[in-house]
VMD Tcl script that draws the C-alpha trace (Angstrom):
set ca {
  {-68.86 -11.12 -39.07}
  {-68.56 -12.10 -35.54}
  {-65.08 -13.32 -36.06}
  {-63.71 -9.96 -37.09}
  {-64.56 -8.30 -33.65}
  {-62.20 -7.54 -31.07}
  {-62.54 -9.37 -27.63}
  {-61.90 -6.35 -25.50}
  {-62.25 -8.29 -22.29}
  {-59.50 -10.75 -23.53}
  {-57.20 -8.00 -24.34}
  {-57.73 -6.30 -21.07}
  {-57.17 -9.48 -19.23}
  {-53.71 -9.94 -21.11}
  {-52.62 -6.47 -20.26}
  {-53.49 -7.17 -16.48}
  {-51.49 -10.25 -16.70}
  {-48.14 -8.74 -17.60}
  {-45.66 -9.04 -14.65}
  {-44.60 -5.87 -12.99}
  {-41.11 -5.27 -11.76}
  {-41.06 -3.91 -8.28}
  {-39.01 -1.27 -6.92}
  {-37.74 -3.72 -4.10}
  {-36.77 -6.41 -6.65}
  {-34.56 -3.78 -8.55}
  {-33.09 -2.46 -5.38}
  {-32.21 -5.91 -4.32}
  {-30.59 -6.54 -7.64}
  {-28.53 -3.58 -7.47}
  {-27.46 -4.05 -3.82}
  {-26.36 -7.70 -4.74}
  {-24.27 -6.17 -7.62}
  {-22.80 -3.48 -5.50}
  {-22.00 -5.90 -2.77}
  {-20.21 -8.46 -5.10}
  {-18.34 -5.36 -6.47}
  {-17.21 -4.56 -3.06}
  {-16.21 -8.01 -2.48}
  {-14.39 -8.37 -5.57}
  {-12.43 -5.35 -5.06}
  {-11.38 -6.09 -1.53}
  {-10.50 -9.68 -2.63}
  {-8.23 -8.20 -5.31}
  {-6.67 -5.86 -3.01}
  {-6.11 -8.70 -0.33}
  {-4.53 -10.76 -3.06}
  {-1.99 -7.89 -4.08}
  {-1.20 -7.21 -0.39}
  {-0.38 -10.81 0.27}
  {1.60 -11.42 -2.95}
  {4.06 -8.30 -2.29}
  {4.15 -9.41 1.49}
  {5.54 -12.74 0.47}
  {7.37 -11.82 -2.84}
  {11.09 -10.27 -2.44}
  {11.71 -8.39 -5.57}
  {15.16 -6.92 -4.27}
  {17.83 -6.86 -6.88}
  {20.60 -4.37 -8.08}
  {19.43 -0.93 -7.92}
  {20.72 2.75 -7.61}
  {19.50 2.91 -3.94}
  {17.60 1.33 -1.13}
  {14.96 3.15 0.76}
  {13.65 2.48 4.44}
  {10.17 3.75 5.07}
  {9.92 5.07 8.48}
  {8.29 3.70 11.75}
  {8.27 5.01 15.26}
  {11.27 6.05 17.04}
  {11.65 6.25 20.93}
  {13.55 9.28 22.08}
  {16.33 9.00 19.34}
  {16.26 5.06 19.16}
  {14.47 3.15 16.53}
  {11.40 1.14 17.57}
  {11.68 -2.50 17.10}
  {9.86 -2.33 13.80}
  {11.86 0.56 12.34}
  {15.11 -1.28 13.67}
  {14.03 -4.54 11.76}
  {13.44 -2.40 8.51}
  {16.96 -0.84 8.97}
  {18.60 -4.09 9.50}
  {16.95 -5.66 6.36}
  {18.07 -2.63 4.36}
  {21.81 -3.00 5.90}
  {21.64 -6.65 4.66}
  {20.92 -5.61 1.30}
  {23.57 -2.97 1.22}
  {26.13 -5.16 2.62}
  {25.01 -7.80 -0.20}
  {25.92 -4.88 -2.73}
  {22.63 -4.38 -3.98}
  {22.99 -0.60 -3.91}
  {25.44 2.07 -2.83}
  {22.99 4.35 -1.13}
  {20.50 4.17 1.59}
  {17.62 6.54 1.99}
  {15.98 6.71 5.30}
  {12.28 8.26 5.35}
  {10.18 9.79 7.87}
  {9.67 13.05 9.54}
  {9.19 14.16 13.18}
  {8.97 11.50 15.75}
  {9.09 13.76 18.65}
  {10.31 17.28 19.57}
  {13.90 16.65 18.88}
  {14.18 13.52 16.49}
  {12.95 12.60 13.10}
  {12.59 8.88 11.93}
  {14.69 9.69 9.06}
  {17.46 11.14 11.18}
  {17.22 8.17 13.82}
  {17.44 5.92 10.62}
  {20.64 7.45 9.48}
  {22.30 7.50 12.91}
  {21.45 3.84 13.31}
  {22.85 2.85 10.15}
  {26.01 4.95 10.82}
  {26.62 3.11 14.15}
  {26.54 -0.09 12.02}
  {29.35 1.22 10.03}
  {27.64 2.66 7.03}
  {29.42 6.00 5.87}
  {27.50 9.13 6.20}
  {28.26 9.73 2.53}
  {26.24 6.68 1.71}
  {23.22 7.86 3.52}
  {20.28 10.27 2.57}
  {17.95 11.14 5.52}
  {14.58 12.61 4.51}
  {13.02 14.19 7.51}
  {9.79 16.07 6.48}
  {7.35 13.21 5.33}
  {4.57 12.41 7.89}
  {2.78 9.57 6.04}
  {3.28 6.90 3.37}
  {2.16 9.07 0.56}
  {4.33 12.07 1.52}
  {7.33 9.65 1.90}
  {6.67 8.42 -1.65}
  {6.42 12.04 -2.86}
  {9.81 12.73 -1.11}
  {11.46 9.83 -2.51}
  {10.58 10.93 -5.96}
  {12.15 14.29 -5.28}
  {15.29 12.80 -3.88}
  {15.53 10.16 -6.76}
  {15.34 12.97 -9.44}
  {18.02 15.07 -7.79}
  {20.38 12.29 -7.34}
  {19.61 10.89 -10.79}
  {18.40 7.65 -9.34}
  {16.35 5.48 -11.73}
  {15.68 2.53 -9.54}
  {15.07 1.87 -5.77}
  {14.78 -0.99 -3.61}
  {11.87 -0.27 -1.11}
  {12.00 -1.73 2.26}
  {9.09 -2.00 4.87}
  {6.77 -4.44 6.65}
  {5.33 -7.08 4.40}
  {1.64 -5.92 4.47}
  {2.70 -2.27 3.80}
  {4.65 -2.76 0.51}
  {1.68 -3.03 -1.97}
  {0.64 0.33 -0.93}
  {4.09 1.88 -1.21}
  {4.62 0.29 -4.52}
  {1.42 1.73 -5.96}
  {2.22 5.31 -4.58}
  {5.72 5.29 -5.77}
  {4.83 4.17 -9.20}
  {2.48 6.86 -9.30}
  {5.22 9.18 -8.61}
  {6.92 7.68 -11.75}
  {9.45 5.77 -9.58}
  {10.90 2.34 -10.69}
  {10.60 0.33 -7.46}
  {11.47 -3.17 -6.29}
  {9.70 -4.31 -3.03}
  {11.60 -6.16 -0.10}
  {9.91 -7.02 2.93}
  {11.71 -7.02 6.11}
  {11.78 -10.31 7.96}
  {8.69 -10.82 10.40}
  {11.13 -11.95 13.18}
  {9.15 -13.41 16.18}
  {5.38 -14.50 15.52}
  {2.80 -11.65 15.43}
  {-0.44 -12.40 17.23}
  {-3.27 -13.05 14.86}
  {-5.19 -10.05 16.14}
  {-2.33 -7.63 14.98}
  {-1.90 -9.46 11.60}
  {-5.77 -8.87 11.01}
  {-5.43 -5.30 12.29}
  {-2.53 -4.55 9.89}
  {-4.26 -6.36 6.89}
  {-7.62 -4.21 7.45}
  {-5.50 -0.92 7.74}
  {-3.82 -1.64 4.62}
  {-7.01 -2.70 2.87}
  {-8.89 0.42 3.79}
  {-5.92 2.69 3.40}
  {-5.37 1.64 -0.13}
  {-8.86 1.89 -1.10}
  {-9.31 5.56 0.53}
  {-6.11 6.46 -1.55}
  {-7.41 5.20 -4.57}
  {-10.78 6.84 -4.08}
  {-8.85 10.05 -3.72}
  {-6.71 9.66 -6.76}
}
mol new
graphics top color blue
foreach p $ca { graphics top sphere $p radius 0.5 }
foreach p [lrange $ca 0 end-1] q [lrange $ca 1 end] { graphics top cylinder $p $q radius 0.2 }
display resetview
């Protein structure tokens, strides 16, 4: 009856031969998956930023909204002036009867919104065709204030104007506020140094990501 016996030595050897999954292997796998996820996320965000930076959605709407930028002692900075000039072009094309200038305190005496209003009035836009928002101090606050203005003035659609790389984040924030918005990038004008372009892109990548994490 020797064949009916169990070869315990063989069984033990088989058990010892089973491969072990080391902690370092699992950690390396999870780290690789995490890195691929991060790269995929930033790749997607970059694609969205690039798309809206090069895609003009401007069309007939109830208003044009200009997101604020720096002002210098009551005068728009070159960046803000470029945004205002683009909004003025759209206004003169008859795309909307109203322009909303956004942006809070730039210095002790002026706000970005009021400087934008004064600039547009100097270009011939009637004061009755401009709403100046002067309280917001960042993009998210501007989107929130734009939502309030749209609701109180019964505006159902808005063309938003800003720098090209800024528009994807603006669009996302405005959509979260329930606004129907169409993006229109202001012309870049003179060429921007590569370092400045990279800096703006990285700023938008991380700003959008942090905003999404917080919401």
